[in-house]
LODREN-554915 format. One record per residue (C-alpha): residue number from 1; residue in three letters; z, x, y. Coordinates in pm, whole numbers, plus 32768, in hexadecimal, padded with zeros to 4 digits. Each point is the difference from the previous one (the first is absolute). Example, Ala and Ser with C-alpha at 12.3 -4.5 7.8 and 13.67 -1.06 7.14 Angstrom:
BEGIN
[rotor 1,"Ala",[830C,84CE,7E3E]];
[rotor 2,"Ser",[7FBE,8089,8158]];
This chain:
BEGIN
[rotor 1,"Met",[6200,1EB1,6E7A]];
[rotor 2,"Thr",[7FDF,80E6,7ED3]];
[rotor 3,"Pro",[8129,7FFC,7F14]];
[rotor 4,"Arg",[80B0,814E,7FDF]];
[rotor 5,"Arg",[8049,809E,7EB4]];
[rotor 6,"Ser",[8129,80D8,7FBB]];
[rotor 7,"Pro",[7FB5,816B,7F9C]];
[rotor 8,"Ala",[807A,7FAF,7EA0]];
[rotor 9,"Thr",[7F0F,7ED8,7FE3]];
[rotor 10,"Ala",[7EE0,80CD,808B]];
[rotor 11,"Gly",[8050,8117,7F08]];
[rotor 12,"Leu",[800A,7F0A,7EDF]];
[rotor 13,"Ile",[7EB0,7F6C,8064]];
[rotor 14,"Ala",[7F68,815D,801A]];
[rotor 15,"Ser",[8090,8060,7EAB]];
[rotor 16,"Leu",[7F7A,7EC4,7F5D]];
[rotor 17,"Ala",[7EAA,8036,809B]];
[rotor 18,"Leu",[7FF9,8168,7F84]];
[rotor 19,"Ala",[806F,7F94,7EA2]];
[rotor 20,"Leu",[7EF2,7EF4,7FF5]];
[rotor 21,"Phe",[7F00,80FF,8077]];
[rotor 22,"Ala",[806E,80FC,7EF7]];
[rotor 23,"Val",[7FF0,7EFD,7EE9]];
[rotor 24,"Thr",[7EAD,7F77,8063]];
[rotor 25,"Gly",[7F6C,814A,807A]];
[rotor 26,"Cys",[7F97,806E,7EA5]];
[rotor 27,"Ala",[7F52,7EBB,7FA5]];
[rotor 28,"Gly",[7E88,8018,800C]];
[rotor 29,"Asp",[7FFA,816D,8067]];
[rotor 30,"Gly",[7EFD,8067,7EFA]];
[rotor 31,"Ser",[8102,809F,7F1D]];
[rotor 32,"Gly",[7F95,8069,7EA4]];
[rotor 33,"Ala",[8162,7FC7,7F82]];
[rotor 34,"Ala",[805B,7ECE,7F35]];
[rotor 35,"Ser",[8135,7FDF,80DD]];
[rotor 36,"Thr",[80C0,80BB,8109]];
[rotor 37,"Val",[817C,7FFC,800B]];
[rotor 38,"Gln",[80E1,8083,8113]];
[rotor 39,"Gly",[80FD,80EF,7F6C]];
[rotor 40,"Ile",[8021,8063,7E94]];
[rotor 41,"Pro",[8001,7EE5,7F00]];
[rotor 42,"Asp",[810A,7FE8,7EF2]];
[rotor 43,"Ser",[7EF1,8028,7EF7]];
[rotor 44,"Trp",[7F9E,815C,8085]];
[rotor 45,"Asn",[7FF9,810F,7EF7]];
[rotor 46,"Gly",[7FA9,8141,80B1]];
[rotor 47,"Pro",[807E,8103,80F4]];
[rotor 48,"Val",[8095,7F91,8149]];
[rotor 49,"Pro",[7F3D,8098,8121]];
[rotor 50,"Asp",[80AE,80DD,80FB]];
[rotor 51,"Pro",[7FE1,7F68,815D]];
[rotor 52,"Leu",[8016,815A,809C]];
[rotor 53,"Thr",[7EC0,807D,7F5A]];
[rotor 54,"Gly",[7F3D,7EBB,8013]];
[rotor 55,"Gln",[7F5D,8054,7EB2]];
[rotor 56,"Pro",[7F9B,7ECE,7F33]];
[rotor 57,"Ala",[8081,7FBE,7EA0]];
[rotor 58,"Ala",[7F5B,7F5A,7ED2]];
[rotor 59,"Gly",[80B3,7F3F,7EF0]];
[rotor 60,"Trp",[7FF4,7EDA,7F16]];
[rotor 61,"Ile",[8058,7E97,804D]];
[rotor 62,"Asp",[7FBD,7F84,7E9D]];
[rotor 63,"Asp",[7F0A,8048,7EE3]];
[rotor 64,"Asp",[7EDB,7F6D,80C3]];
[rotor 65,"Glu",[8051,806B,8164]];
[rotor 66,"Phe",[8040,8146,80B4]];
[rotor 67,"Ala",[805D,8036,8169]];
[rotor 68,"Val",[7FF0,80FE,8117]];
[rotor 69,"Ile",[811A,8011,80FC]];
[rotor 70,"Thr",[7F9E,8079,815A]];
[rotor 71,"Met",[80ED,805A,8119]];
[rotor 72,"Gly",[7FC8,7FA0,8169]];
[rotor 73,"Ser",[801C,7EE5,80F6]];
[rotor 74,"Gly",[8088,7ECA,7F55]];
[rotor 75,"Ser",[7F2A,7F1F,80DA]];
[rotor 76,"Cys",[7EC3,80D0,7FDB]];
[rotor 77,"Pro",[7FE2,8080,7E9A]];
[rotor 78,"Pro",[7EBC,80AE,7FA2]];
[rotor 79,"Val",[7EF8,7F2E,7F4E]];
[rotor 80,"Pro",[7F8B,8076,7EA8]];
[rotor 81,"Ser",[7E9F,7FF2,7F78]];
[rotor 82,"Glu",[7FB0,7F75,7EA9]];
[rotor 83,"Pro",[8062,8103,7EF9]];
[rotor 84,"Glu",[7ED4,80D3,7F9B]];
[rotor 85,"Val",[8013,8072,7E96]];
[rotor 86,"Ala",[7F84,8168,7FE1]];
[rotor 87,"Asp",[8031,8014,7E86]];
[rotor 88,"Ala",[80E6,7F76,7EEF]];
[rotor 89,"Gly",[812B,80B8,8097]];
[rotor 90,"Ala",[7FBF,800D,8175]];
[rotor 91,"Val",[7FE9,7F0C,8120]];
[rotor 92,"His",[7FC9,8031,8176]];
[rotor 93,"Ile",[8086,7F23,8118]];
[rotor 94,"Glu",[7FB1,8037,816F]];
[rotor 95,"Phe",[80EA,7F75,8107]];
[rotor 96,"Gly",[7F7E,7F9A,8153]];
[rotor 97,"Pro",[80BD,7FAC,813E]];
[rotor 98,"Ser",[80AD,7EB3,8030]];
[rotor 99,"Pro",[7F40,7EFA,80C7]];
[rotor 100,"Asn",[8144,7F9E,80B0]];
[rotor 101,"Asp",[8016,8055,8171]];
[rotor 102,"Ile",[8177,8011,803E]];
[rotor 103,"Cys",[80BB,80E5,7F12]];
[rotor 104,"Thr",[8170,8047,7FD5]];
[rotor 105,"Ala",[806A,816D,8014]];
[rotor 106,"Asp",[80B7,8004,7EB6]];
[rotor 107,"Met",[7FD2,80B5,7EB7]];
[rotor 108,"Ser",[8001,7EE8,7EFF]];
[rotor 109,"Pro",[7F7E,7FF6,7E9B]];
[rotor 110,"Thr",[7EE6,7F0F,7FB1]];
[rotor 111,"Thr",[7F9D,7FC0,7E96]];
[rotor 112,"His",[7E90,7FBF,7FB7]];
[rotor 113,"Val",[7FD9,7F63,7EA6]];
[rotor 114,"Phe",[7EBA,8026,7F3B]];
[rotor 115,"Ala",[7F86,7F64,7EBE]];
[rotor 116,"Leu",[7FC7,8112,7EFE]];
[rotor 117,"Pro",[7E86,8025,7FD3]];
[rotor 118,"Asp",[7F8F,7FDC,7E95]];
[rotor 119,"Glu",[7F4F,8153,8016]];
[rotor 120,"Leu",[814C,80B9,802B]];
[rotor 121,"Thr",[8055,803A,7E92]];
[rotor 122,"Asp",[8089,8166,8003]];
[rotor 123,"Arg",[8167,8060,8050]];
[rotor 124,"Pro",[8075,8092,80E0]];
[rotor 125,"Ile",[7F23,7F78,8114]];
[rotor 126,"Thr",[7FC2,80CC,8139]];
[rotor 127,"Val",[8001,7F2C,813B]];
[rotor 128,"Thr",[7F4F,80B5,811C]];
[rotor 129,"Ile",[8062,7F7E,8157]];
[rotor 130,"Thr",[7F42,8050,813D]];
[rotor 131,"Tyr",[8023,7F7A,8160]];
[rotor 132,"Arg",[7ECC,7FB6,80D0]];
[rotor 133,"Asp",[809B,8099,813A]];
[rotor 134,"Tyr",[80A4,8132,7F5F]];
[rotor 135,"Asp",[7F93,812B,7F31]];
[rotor 136,"Glu",[811E,7FFA,7F04]];
[rotor 137,"Val",[7FAF,7FB4,7E96]];
[rotor 138,"Tyr",[811A,7F98,7F16]];
[rotor 139,"Glu",[7FDB,8011,7E87]];
[rotor 140,"Leu",[8116,7F2F,7F6D]];
[rotor 141,"Pro",[8055,7FE7,7E8E]];
[rotor 142,"Leu",[8022,7EA9,7F65]];
[rotor 143,"Pro",[80A0,8045,7EAC]];
């Protein structure tokens, strides 16, 4: 006989499985980011993105790291390429789709942290963001 689980227990198990999937889903996904953080870290120094527009935001984490916040499914954030330095004051990052199969239908911020390339010596820096599956191009200032 199969033991029965209460709806509360089944919901807890499903929530834990989804949380584990969300935490491990970004590992090994080919990301060009040094790290990926769900939400907005306390060290963020930049504009807060508007979830209604979905537009990304660029800002500083510290003197050696900058970040791009994307909006979308918390369990399926887009995957960034390695930053491509165009010149001393410009960098390009392309975001591809998440490799995760099951995605939550939420609009959550995900912070993608990048080491500042040595070639980026001018200020402000222009961070150009493109998405592999979309035509929009975002040019974001990084003061």
